[in-house]
C-alpha positions in Angstrom: -0.2 0.1 0.0 1.6 3.4 -1.1 0.3 6.4 0.3 -0.2 9.5 -2.2 1.3 12.8 -1.4 -0.8 15.3 -3.0 0.4 19.0 -3.7 -2.3 21.4 -3.1 -2.4 25.3 -3.6 -1.9 27.4 -0.5 -5.4 28.5 0.9 -4.5 32.1 1.7 -6.9 35.2 2.2 -5.6 38.6 2.8 -7.3 41.8 4.0 -4.6 44.3 3.2 -5.9 47.4 4.9 -6.1 45.5 8.2 -3.0 43.4 7.9 -4.7 40.1 8.3 -4.1 36.9 6.7 -6.1 33.7 6.9 -4.5 30.3 6.2 -5.3 26.6 6.5 -3.2 25.4 9.3 -4.0 21.6 9.3 -6.4 19.6 6.9 -7.7 16.2 7.8 -6.9 13.5 5.2 -9.2 11.3 3.4 -10.4 8.2 5.5 -9.1 5.9 3.0 -5.7 6.3 4.6 -4.1 6.5 1.3 -3.4 10.3 1.2 -0.9 12.3 3.7 0.3 15.7 4.3 3.5 17.0 2.7 5.5 15.4 5.5 3.9 12.0 5.0 1.6 12.3 8.2 -1.9 11.4 8.3 -4.4 13.2 10.4 -8.1 12.5 11.1 -10.7 15.2 11.5 -10.9 14.4 15.3 -7.0 14.7 15.6 -7.0 18.1 13.8 -9.9 19.5 16.1 -7.8 18.3 19.1 -4.7 20.0 17.9 -6.6 23.2 17.3 -8.4 23.1 20.6 -5.1 22.5 22.4 -3.3 25.3 20.5 -6.2 27.6 21.5 -6.3 26.6 25.1 -2.5 26.3 25.9 -0.4 28.1 23.6 -1.5 30.9 20.9 2.2 31.9 20.8 3.6 33.3 17.4 7.0 32.4 16.0 8.7 32.6 12.7 9.8 29.3 10.8 9.7 27.4 14.2 12.8 29.3 15.5 12.1 32.8 16.6 9.4 33.8 19.0 7.8 37.3 17.7 5.4 39.8 18.8 5.2 40.9 15.3 1.9 39.2 14.7 -1.0 37.7 16.8 -3.5 34.9 16.3 -6.9 36.6 16.2 -8.8 33.6 15.1 -8.3 29.9 15.3 -11.0 27.5 14.5 -12.4 24.3 12.8 -14.4 24.7 9.6 -17.8 23.3 10.3 -18.3 22.8 6.6 -16.2 22.9 3.4 -15.5 26.5 2.3 -13.4 28.5 -0.2 -10.6 30.5 1.1 -8.8 32.5 -1.5 -9.2 30.5 -4.7 -9.0 27.0 -2.9 -11.6 24.7 -1.8 -11.0 23.5 1.9 -12.4 20.6 3.6 -14.9 20.5 6.5 -12.9 19.9 9.5 -9.9 21.9 8.6 -8.0 24.1 11.1 -8.1 27.6 10.0 -6.2 30.6 11.6 -6.3 34.4 10.9 -3.1 36.3 11.9 -2.9 40.1 12.2 0.6 41.6 11.8 1.4 44.6 13.8 1.2 47.9 12.0 4.7 49.1 12.9 7.6 49.7 10.6 9.9 47.0 12.4 7.3 44.3 11.3 6.8 45.4 7.8 9.1 42.7 6.5 6.6 40.0 7.9 3.7 41.7 6.2 5.5 42.1 2.9 6.7 38.4 3.1 3.1 37.2 3.5 1.9 39.3 0.6 4.8 38.2 -1.7 4.7 34.4 -0.7 7.8 34.2 1.2 5.7 33.4 4.1 3.1 30.8 2.6 1.2 29.6 5.5 1.1 28.5 9.2 2.3 25.2 10.4 2.0 23.1 13.5 5.1 22.7 15.8 5.2 19.5 17.9 7.5 17.2 19.5 6.8 13.5 19.5 8.2 10.4 20.5 8.5 7.5 18.1 7.9 3.8 19.3 8.6 0.9 17.0 5.6 -1.5 17.4 5.7 -5.1 16.4 3.1 -6.6 13.9 
């Protein structure tokens, strides 16, 4: 059984005036177990929802490239889509985790906003640590 890795367009919606960007953070894969995300991982709707709720409850911290904490933007929305929707020009699945950030309107944070607009920063990502345990068949 070979899993399929699908390339999808980045779902992104911008509000230029308010310096807000909406992205899909995590999308559940098809229940057939044959599709994965770009890292080869598979997430159910329930797992995506739990990740979102955990982030909303315990984290809500902004960082860049999983390396640098920043106060240059804040998460102003973080939720699970109750139905399929269109974000930007992309169809997004029901059960997807969607977040909206707002970039501070200060000169020292302009590079973040410009990077979002020009595609340098293409989306949001989960960051987590895990322990791998080999299991016998």
